[in-house]
N, C-alpha and C positions, 0 to 999 in steps of 0.2 A: 548435526554438528552446529555448535554455537557460532554466531556471527560476531566478528571482531571489528574494532575501529582500525583504520589504516595506520594510525600512529601509536597503537598499543595501549590506549587509555583503559581498555577493558581489563587490563592486567593490573592496574593500579589498585592497591589495597589501602594505602594511606600516604599522604592525605588525599582525600577524594578531590577530583577536579583538576589535578595536575597531570602533566605528561610523565612517562616512565623514568626519564632521566632525573628530574628533581625529586621524584617520589622517594620516600624513606623506606617503603616496602612494596614489593610487587609480587604477584602470583607466579610462582615458578613451577606449577604443575605442568607436566610435559604432555598433556593431552591437548592437541592443537585446536585452535579455532579455525573457521573456514578460510581465513586469509593469512595464515601463518605457515612458516616452514620450520620443520623439526630437524635439528642437526646433531649428529653424533660428534662430540667434540674431541679433538686430538691434542691441541695445544692452545694455551692462552698466552698471548703476548701482552704482558702487563705494561701499562703506560710507565714511562721511565720515572717521572716524578712520583708516581704512586709506589712503584717497586722500591725506589730509593728510600721512601718513608717507611714502608713495611719492613725492609731489611734493617733499617736503623732501629725501629721499634723492637725487632726481634734480636738485636745485637748480633746479627749475622748468622744466627742459628737456624739451620734449614728446617728442622722439625717445628720450630716456633713460627717460621714463615708459613709453613703449611697450616698450622693451627689458626693463625690470623686470617689467612685466606678462606679457609673453610668456615670460620666464624662469621666473616663478612657475608658470605653467600647464604648461610643458614639464617642469619638475622634479616637480610634485606631481599633475598630472592634474586640477587644479582651481585656482581663484583664491583662495588663502588667504594673507593677509599674515602672515608668520612673526613679525612684531613685534607687531601688534595682535591676531592670531588671528582676525580677521574677514574678511568677503568682500564682500557686497553682494547684489544680485539682478539679474535680467535680464528683458528682454522679447523675445519671438520668436514664431514661427509653428509650430504643431504639424505635424510632418512624418510621424510614424508612431506608432501606438499598439499596444502589446503585446496579444496576444489574451486574456491572463489578466485584463485590465482591462475586458473587455466587460461592460457592466451595472454597473460600479463607478465609472464616470466619465461626466460629461455632455460631455466634450470630444470634438471630432471633428477630423479632419485639415483643416488650413487655418485653425483658430481662432487668433486673436492673443491671447496671454496674458502675464501677468507672473508669474514664479515668486515665491512668498512664503517660500521657504527660502533659506538663505545660499549664496552662491557658494563658501563655504569647505567645502561638502560636495557640491557639484554637479559631476559629471564634465563637463569642458569642453574643447573644442578651439578655439583661436583660429588661423584660417588667415591673417587679416590684420586689422590695426587700421586702420580707415578715418579716424577722427577722435577726438581727445581734447578734451573740453570741461572744463577744470579748474575753472572757476568754479561748475560744477554737478555735478562728480564723475561725469560720464557719458562713456562711451567707446563709439563705434559700431564694431562689428566685423563681419567675415565669419567665421562659425564655427557650431559645433553644441554642444548640451548635452543631458544626460539628466536627466529628472525621475523620481525613484523613486515607487513606489506610494504611499508615505506622504507624499510631497511635496505641500505645499499651493500653491495658485495662485489667480489671479483672471483671468477673461476680461476683457479690456480694455473699459471702458465706451465707448459710442458718443457720449456727450454731452460729451466733452472730448478734447483732443489727447492722443496716446499719451505724449508726453514729460511732460505734466502729470500724467497718471495714474501714470506710473512714479515721478516724484519724490515723489508722495504715498504710493504703496504701499510705497516703499522704507522709510518710517518709520511704517508703519501701526500697529505695535504701541504706539507712544508715545501718540497721542491716544486710542486705544482703552483703554489701561491707565488713562489720566487719567479717562476716562469712568467706569471702574469704581471708582477710588480716591477721587475727590473727592465730598464730601458737602455738603449745604447748610450754609452758615455757616462752612465751612473757611477757614483761612488757607493759601494755596498759594504756594509759591515755585518759579519755573521758572528754573533756571540754564542759560544759553544760550538765553534766550527769543527772541532775534532771529533764530535759525536756523530751518531748515526744520521739524524736529521740534518745536522750542520754540514756534514760532508756532501750530502745530496744537494743542499741549498747552495753550497759553494760552487759545485759543478754547474748548476743552472745559472747562477749569478754571473760566473765567468763567461759562460756561453752567450748570455743575453746582453751583458754590458759591453762586450767586445773589446777591441784593442784600445779604444778611446776611454774606456771605463777603468775603474780600479776596484778590486775586491780585496777586502781586509779580513783575515781570519783571526779571531780571538779564541784561543783554546783555554780550557780550564786548568791545564797542566802542560809541562814541557812535552810529555809523552804524547798527549792528544794533539798538540800543536804540530809536533814532528810528523805525526800520522798524516795530517793534511799537507804539510810541506813536501813530503816525499812524493805525493801524488801530483804536486804542481797545480793545485786547485785554486790558488789565490795569487795576488801580487805582493801582499805583505802579510806577515805572520807574527804574532806575539802571544805569549801566555800571560794571563792575568786573572785576578780574583774578580769575578763578575759582579760582586757586591761592592767593589771599590769604584763608585761612580766617578769621582773626581779624577782618580788615577787613569781610568779608561778615557775619560774626556780629554785629558791632557795629551795622551798618546795619540788619539785620533786627530786632535788639532794639529799635532806635529806631522803626522803622516799625510794629512790632506791640505797642508799649508793654510790652516784655519777655515777651510770650507765646510768641514764636517760631512756627514754622510747624507746622501739622498734617501737611502733606505737602510734601516737597521733591522736585521732578523734575529730574534732572540730564541735560541734553541736549547737553553740550559734547563737543568732539572732540579734546581735549587731555588728557594725564595729570595726575595730582596735584591733582584737584579733589574728592577724596573727603571731606576734612575740612571744606571749606566747606559741603558738603551736610549733613553730620552735625551740625555746630555750629549751622546755621540751623534745625534741627528740634527741636521740644520733646520732652521725655521722653515715651515712649509714642506718639510720632508715627511717620510712615513716610517713608522715603527710597526713591525709585524711581530706580535707576541705569540709565537707558536707554543712556547712553554706553558704547560698546565700548572706550573708552580707560580704563575703570575697572579698578583693581586691587582685587579683592575681598579680597585679603589685607590691603592697606592700609586698606580700609574697615572690616573686622572688627576688626583690631588697633587701629586708630585710634579707633574708637568705644569700645573697651574702655579705651584709654589716657586718654580724657577723661571716662570714667564716664557715657557716654550710653546710655540704654536706649531705642534706636530700632529699629523694624522695618525691615529693609533688603531690598528686592526686586531680584533680578537682572533686568537688562533683557531679559527674554524678548521677542523680536520678534513672538511670536504670542500672541494672546488671541482668544477666540471672537468672530467677526464683525468682526475688526479691519479687513479690507479695506472692508467696507460702511460702517463707522463713519467711517473716515478720508476716504473719498470723499464722504460726506455732509457733512462739514465744509466742503469746497470748494464743494459745491452750496448750502449754507446761507449762506455768507458771501461775497457777491460781491466785496467789497474784498480779501479774502484770496486768492480765486481770481485776481483781476486781478494781484495782486502775484506769485503763483506763475507765472502765464503770462508775466509780464515777466522773471522770473528763470530759468525752466526751459524755456520753449518757444522 
C-alpha cells in the first residue's frame, strides 16, 4: 500500500507543490493510501454561498444543479465551487481505514461520521445524485470520499437525527468562534442572524454577553428576522439589505447610542457585505467574517478606505471543540432544536 502525506499532497495533480484545497485538480481514485480513510458517502451538505451560486447559475432547475455538481467533481476530483472557492462537508460510513492510522484514530469500520473539513479539498466520486434539497443545501448521493490523516471529523451523535447533526456541524465553526470572541457586556451584531449559522451565533452571543451586553440581529428578510425574534435570541432585531453599508451603520449607531459594536459576526451567503460589517464595528473592535462569500481584499482595502482600525478574522471553519460546542447549543435550546428539526429534518 502506498504511503501518503498527512495533508494529502500526494493526491494533488495540478499544480504541483500546493495543498489539496487550492489545487485545481486532485486524484480521486478510491484506492486508499496507508494513512487515509475511505467513506461511503450518504449526503453532501453544500456550503451555503456555494449552493446559492450554483442554484442561481442553474436558474433553480434541479437537473441542471445535478449536472453542475457532477461536472465540478469530474473536472476537479472534488466539489469545489470555482466562483466561491468553497465546498461544504459530508456524512457517510467508514468503509476502510489505512494501516498507518492504527492507534491514531478512534474510528472503526461501520462508524457513521460527518467530515469537518471542506469538500473543496476532499477527494470525491459521485456515482449518482439521488436527491437535491435546495431549501437546506443538502444533496443525497451514491458515492465515495477520502479523508486525509489530518482531516477532522465527528462521529454522529445518537441523540439527534443525522440530518439535524449535519446541518449543525456544517457551520460548527461559527457558534464556537462566537463562544470564544464574545465577552460579558459586549455589544454584538450578527448579520444574517436569521440563517442557520446566524441563529447558532445569536444563542452563543446572548449566553456569553450576559445581561449587561446587547445582541443585535440583522436578518436578510422580515421572515428570517421573525424566525430569530420568536426564539428570543437577541435584544434588538431588524431586517436589512446587508450590502447597504451606510443604512446598517446608521441603524447600529441608533441602537447603540453611537458606541457601535464590539463584535460583528457576518453570516450572510451573498457578496458585497464587507463594508456593512466594518462600519457597524467600533474602532478596536472585531469583525468575524464567517461568510465564504467574503472578499478579503474588499474587506482590507475597504477598512483602510474609511479609516477603520478593526480586527478582522477570517472565517476559519475550525476552532477547538467546535463540534461539541455547536451540538451542545442544540441540546441546550429546545426551541432552536425544534426549529432546526422543522427546517432540516
